[in-house]
Every structure is written in structure tokens, then in C-alpha cells.
C-alpha positions in Angstrom: -170.8 -137.4 -39.7 -167.9 -135.0 -40.3 -168.1 -131.3 -40.3 -167.5 -131.0 -44.0 -170.4 -133.3 -44.7 -172.7 -131.1 -42.5 -171.4 -128.0 -44.3 -172.2 -129.6 -47.7 -175.7 -130.4 -46.5 -176.3 -126.8 -45.3 -175.0 -125.6 -48.7 -177.4 -127.9 -50.6 -180.4 -127.1 -48.3 -179.9 -123.6 -46.8 -183.5 -123.1 -45.8 -185.2 -126.5 -45.5 -183.9 -129.8 -44.2 -181.5 -132.0 -46.2 -183.5 -134.9 -47.4 -182.6 -135.9 -51.0 -185.5 -137.1 -53.0 -185.0 -138.4 -56.6 -187.5 -137.4 -59.2 -187.6 -139.8 -62.1 -188.2 -138.4 -65.6 -188.6 -140.7 -68.5 -188.0 -139.3 -72.0 -189.0 -141.9 -74.6 -188.2 -140.1 -77.9 -184.5 -140.3 -78.9 -184.8 -136.9 -80.7 -186.0 -135.3 -77.4 -183.2 -137.0 -75.5 -180.6 -135.6 -77.9 -182.3 -132.2 -77.7 -182.0 -132.1 -73.9 -178.4 -133.3 -74.0 -177.3 -130.7 -76.4 -179.2 -127.9 -74.6 -177.4 -129.0 -71.4 -174.0 -128.9 -73.1 -174.6 -125.5 -74.7 -175.7 -123.8 -71.4 -172.9 -125.2 -69.4 -170.3 -127.6 -70.6 -170.6 -130.8 -68.7 -174.1 -130.3 -67.4 -176.1 -133.5 -67.2 -179.7 -133.7 -68.4 -181.1 -133.9 -64.7 -179.1 -130.8 -63.8 -180.4 -129.1 -66.9 -184.0 -130.0 -66.0 -183.4 -128.6 -62.4 -181.8 -125.5 -63.9 -184.8 -125.0 -66.3 -187.3 -125.5 -63.4 -185.4 -122.9 -61.3 -185.5 -120.5 -64.2 -189.2 -120.8 -64.7 -189.9 -120.4 -61.0 -187.8 -117.3 -60.9 -189.0 -115.6 -64.1 -192.4 -116.8 -65.2 -195.0 -114.0 -65.1 -197.8 -116.2 -63.8 -195.8 -117.3 -60.8 -195.4 -113.9 -59.2 -197.7 -114.6 -56.3 -195.9 -118.0 -55.8 -192.6 -116.3 -55.5 -193.8 -113.8 -52.9 -195.3 -116.6 -50.8 -192.1 -118.6 -50.9 -189.9 -115.6 -50.2 -192.0 -114.9 -47.1 -191.8 -118.5 -46.1 -188.0 -118.6 -46.5 -187.7 -115.4 -44.3 -189.8 -117.0 -41.6 -187.9 -120.3 -41.6 -184.5 -118.6 -41.4 -185.8 -116.2 -38.7 -186.9 -119.2 -36.6 -183.6 -120.9 -36.9 -181.7 -117.7 -36.2 -183.4 -117.1 -32.8 -180.9 -117.5 -30.0 -180.8 -120.8 -28.2 -180.6 -120.7 -24.4 -177.8 -122.3 -22.4 -180.3 -124.8 -20.9 -180.4 -126.6 -24.3 -177.9 -129.5 -24.4 -177.9 -130.0 -28.2 -178.2 -126.7 -30.0 -177.9 -128.2 -33.5 -180.8 -130.6 -32.9 -182.8 -127.7 -31.4 -182.1 -125.7 -34.6 -183.3 -128.6 -36.7 -186.4 -129.0 -34.6 -187.2 -125.3 -35.1 -186.5 -125.5 -38.8 -188.9 -128.5 -39.1 -191.6 -126.7 -37.1 -191.2 -123.5 -39.1 -191.4 -125.5 -42.3 -194.6 -127.2 -41.2 -196.2 -123.9 -40.3 -195.2 -122.5 -43.7 -196.5 -125.5 -45.6 -199.9 -125.3 -43.9 -200.1 -121.5 -44.5 -198.9 -121.7 -48.1 -201.5 -124.2 -49.2 -204.2 -121.7 -48.4 -202.4 -118.8 -49.9 -201.7 -120.5 -53.3 
């Protein structure tokens, strides 16, 4: 794996681990399909419908009034995960990148267990 590939993964997944997972959305109505396509074009020229749906979900997560507690829990989780990864790694570790990934995974698991009880 080249360094630019690793950099792209870190850009796409700055907090969690890079593990792409496709979500399948089926839209049966041609009118609704056209509506989503046009909305994507209006917001950003060249945006695809899947990109539009991710954009819309991100907007709702960021701005919806009823998700205020949700946002605070996830902000705290992101801070804790980033802090765990940022801790210095001693010279006795032979592979610092895999140690960072191990810390990231453990911090995420701790957050996931804690967040379920908080939400």
C-alpha cells in the first residue's frame, strides 16, 4: 500500500478505521428518483444521488433539534478516540502504525459500549 493510499484512507476516516461499507437504498418511484437527482444537481453540480443522501444525512445529524444529545455523545467519543491515538508510542514498539490502529480500535470499542447506554 502506497503512502498516498494511506493518506486518502486517513482523509476519508479521520476518527474511526477505514472500512468501507455500502448501504443499499432502493427508490421505486420514478418521480422520487427524478426528484433526488435534481436536488443533487441543484445543491452541487455533478453530485450523485448516493452523495446527496450522505450529504442530507450529515445535515440532519448536524442540525436536527432532537439530536442534540446524540451530537454531544459523539463529539465526546471523537475526542476520546483521537486522544487515545495521539498518546506517544514508546521506542519499544516495533510497528507504531499498527499500534495506533490497535489503540484506535480499542478506543472505538470502549466508546461504542459507553454510547449505547448514553443514548
